[in-house]
Structure formats: structure tokens, C-alpha cells
N, C-alpha and C positions, 0 to 999 in steps of 0.2 A: 110643740111640734110633735106630731106622731112619729114614733121611732119605727121605721120600716125594718122588719126582721129579715136578716140574712141578705141584705142588699150590699153587694161588693162595694167597699169604699164609702158607704153611706149609712151604715147601721152602727149604733152604739151598743156595746155589750159589756157585761162583767163576766170575767172568766171564772168558772167553777171547776172543781176537780172532775166532775162528770159531764162537762159541757159548757154552754154559754147561757147567760141570762140576759134577755133583751127587755129592759123596762118599756112600758107602753108609751110614755110621753117624756120629753125632755124640754125644760123651760130655762131660758136665761133670765134670771131675775135682775131687776134694776140695780145698778151700781151707784157709786158716788163719784162724781167728777169724771176723770178719765179712767177710773178703775171699773172693769166689768163686774157685774154682780155674780153671785154664785149660780151654779147649775143645779136645778131641781129635777130629779128623776122620779117619776110617778108610775107605779104599777097598780093595776086594778085586778083583784081576784074575787070571784064569786065565793060565797060562803062554803060551797061544796068543794072548793079547791084550796081553801085557806091553810089547812093543816099540811097539805102536801107541798106548800110553798115556803115552808119554814127556812130552808136553805137559801132561797132567794131573798128573804127578809134579812137573814144574817149577812149575806155577802153585800147587799145594798147598804146595810148599816155600817159594815166594816169600811166599805168604800167611802162613805160620807165621813166617818170618824177619822180616817187617815188623810183626808183632804185639807186639813187645817182651815176649815170653814169655807172652802171654795166650792163644796158640793153638799147637797142635801138629798135625802132619799125618804120616800114614804110609800108604803103599800096600803091601799085602801080596800076595804070590803064593805059589802052591803050599803053602798052609796053614802058612806061616811065621809063626805067631802070636807067636813070640819077638821078631819085629820090633816088635810093639806094646809088649811089655815093655821093649825097648831104648829106644823113644821116650819112655817114661814116666820114665826115669832122669834 
């Protein structure tokens, strides 16, 4: 699902020291039985904005690592969709 930025009550964001980071897409992955699967947050950055997005990559990675497996995060650049597949393994 596309994450709509700054929609009151309908946007997902990660809080940063200097503002908020809104990943582009949120996906609920399949679970097992009655248990919901993890949430995958995906952000796409063009190569020209990759270096400036380092803090977004860090906060997304921290969010995922603190979730005890309930959340995953990947930031893709230059149409490297295989990074999403790798994140799902």
C-alpha cells in the first residue's frame, strides 16, 4: 500500500531528531495460521538522493532491528528490486 505522507490519522512515519520519515510503501507479509506476518516498509531513492538519505536508512534499520522480527525495512535505489527479495528471505 502506498503510504500517503502527512495524512492525519492515516500516515505511517518514523520519528527522527529533525523531523519525520515517511517510507513510500507498507506491506503486510503473509503470516502463519492466525499470526499476522511482519510489516515491510519500502523506500525508493534515486541515486542522486541516496547519500542524503543515510539517516532514513539508519532509522529504518533501527526500527526493524528493535521489532523482534515483526518489521522489516529496505531502501532501494536504481531499480534494485532484488534488494526487496533479499529482505524477504
